[in-house]
Every structure is written in structure tokens, then in C-alpha cells.
C-alpha positions as CSV (number, residue, x, y, z in Angstrom):
1,A,34.9,-50.2,-49.6
2,D,38.2,-50.9,-51.5
3,E,40.2,-49.6,-48.6
4,A,38.1,-50.8,-45.6
5,D,40.7,-53.4,-44.7
6,K,43.2,-50.5,-44.1
7,T,40.8,-48.8,-41.6
8,D,41.7,-49.1,-37.9
9,I,38.9,-49.5,-35.5
10,H,39.7,-48.2,-32.0
11,V,37.7,-49.4,-28.9
12,N,38.1,-47.6,-25.6
13,V,36.9,-50.1,-23.0
14,F,35.9,-48.4,-19.7
15,N,37.9,-49.9,-16.9
16,G,39.6,-52.3,-19.3
17,S,43.1,-53.7,-18.5
18,E,45.8,-55.8,-20.0
19,R,43.9,-58.8,-18.6
20,S,40.8,-57.9,-20.7
21,T,40.1,-59.5,-24.1
22,V,38.3,-57.6,-26.8
23,H,36.9,-58.8,-30.1
24,M,34.9,-57.2,-32.9
25,R,32.9,-58.3,-35.9
26,V,31.0,-56.7,-38.7
27,D,27.4,-57.8,-39.0
28,E,27.3,-61.6,-38.5
29,G,31.0,-62.1,-39.7
30,D,33.8,-63.8,-37.8
31,W,35.0,-62.3,-34.5
32,I,38.3,-60.6,-34.9
33,E,40.7,-60.3,-31.9
34,M,41.7,-56.8,-31.1
35,R,45.2,-55.8,-30.0
36,H,45.7,-53.9,-26.7
37,V,47.7,-50.7,-27.4
38,R,48.9,-47.7,-25.3
39,R,48.2,-44.6,-27.3
40,T,46.0,-41.5,-27.3
41,D,42.3,-42.1,-28.2
42,P,41.9,-40.6,-31.7
43,G,38.2,-39.8,-31.0
44,F,39.2,-37.8,-27.9
45,E,42.0,-36.1,-29.9
46,A,39.5,-34.9,-32.5
47,V,37.2,-33.5,-29.8
48,F,40.1,-31.8,-28.1
49,K,41.3,-30.2,-31.3
50,A,37.8,-29.0,-32.3
51,E,37.2,-27.4,-28.9
52,E,40.7,-25.8,-28.9
53,A,39.9,-24.1,-32.2
54,I,36.7,-22.4,-30.9
55,D,37.3,-18.7,-30.3
56,G,35.7,-17.0,-27.3
57,K,34.7,-20.2,-25.5
58,K,33.4,-19.7,-22.0
59,W,34.1,-23.1,-20.5
60,R,37.1,-24.9,-19.0
61,D,39.5,-26.5,-21.4
62,L,39.5,-30.3,-21.7
63,P,42.5,-32.1,-20.3
64,R,45.2,-32.7,-22.9
65,P,45.0,-36.1,-24.6
66,K,47.4,-38.7,-23.1
67,A,48.1,-42.3,-23.7
68,S,45.3,-44.5,-22.7
69,S,45.8,-47.9,-20.9
70,H,42.3,-49.2,-22.0
71,L,42.4,-48.9,-25.8
72,W,42.3,-51.8,-28.4
73,V,42.7,-51.7,-32.1
74,A,42.0,-53.9,-35.2
75,R,41.5,-53.4,-38.9
76,L,38.2,-53.9,-40.6
77,P,38.0,-57.2,-42.5
78,Q,38.5,-57.5,-46.2
79,G,35.6,-57.7,-48.7
80,L,33.1,-55.4,-47.0
81,K,30.5,-54.2,-49.5
82,P,29.2,-50.6,-49.4
83,G,26.3,-50.0,-47.1
84,T,25.3,-49.7,-43.5
85,R,26.8,-52.3,-41.2
86,A,26.6,-53.2,-37.5
87,L,30.0,-53.2,-35.8
88,H,29.8,-55.5,-32.7
89,V,32.3,-55.4,-29.9
90,R,32.6,-57.9,-27.1
91,T,35.0,-57.7,-24.1
92,V,35.7,-60.1,-21.3
93,D,37.2,-58.6,-18.2
94,M,39.7,-60.1,-15.7
95,H,36.7,-61.5,-13.7
96,D,35.4,-63.4,-16.7
97,R,32.4,-61.0,-17.1
98,T,31.3,-60.3,-20.7
99,Y,30.1,-57.0,-22.1
100,E,28.8,-56.3,-25.6
101,S,28.0,-53.2,-27.5
102,R,27.4,-52.2,-31.2
103,R,27.6,-49.2,-33.4
104,V,26.3,-48.5,-36.9
105,I,29.0,-47.8,-39.4
106,R,28.8,-46.9,-43.1
107,I,31.0,-48.4,-45.8
108,T,31.1,-46.1,-48.9
109,A,31.8,-47.0,-52.5
110,G,34.2,-44.1,-53.1
111,S,35.2,-40.8,-51.7
112,D,31.8,-39.7,-50.4
């Protein structure tokens, strides 16, 4: 909880572009504008590394991670208390269509 405001949240927006806008909020807090970035998706990097480490796998390798053109990032807000929270994401595409999603996140009190 003490370091939540140093935690980056990455959002991979399917079919997003530089003309999309993306915002997030925690629970019913203020909407935070997210910044469009061109980098590899850390979630996909983790899956790639985990699969790469499996010995004797019998399936085709995943494609190597590469910079994504539809990734946004922002830091969690300050002052989040420990507990289960709802992370809401809202995006508006270049045609002014709005899409929303949410995910449950957990803010911990220490190193657990």
C-alpha cells in the first residue's frame, strides 16, 4: 500500500490506436488519463518467459515479444488502503465508441 503509487498499470487495448483515449480509476475514484506507449506488453513477456522455461514441451513456441502499438500505462493513485479493489478501464476509440472493463486487484499492507 505504501508503494502503490509507484506501481505501473498497463492496459493493452485490442485494436487501439494513437487516436484512442484510455482512462482508469480504482473503485469510485477519479479517472486517471493513461499515456500511450510503444513497448512490449509485460504480461505477454511473463507468459513467454514461463513457457520458454518448460522442458520437453510439445507445442509450438509463442512469437517473441515485440513492441506493441496498443499499450497504455499509468501509475496507481496515492493513498490506496490495503484490500480488494476494482480497477476500471474506459477507452474511447477514433470513432467515438466507448468500451469499459474492470479487473479485481489486491493492495497489500506489506510484502505478502
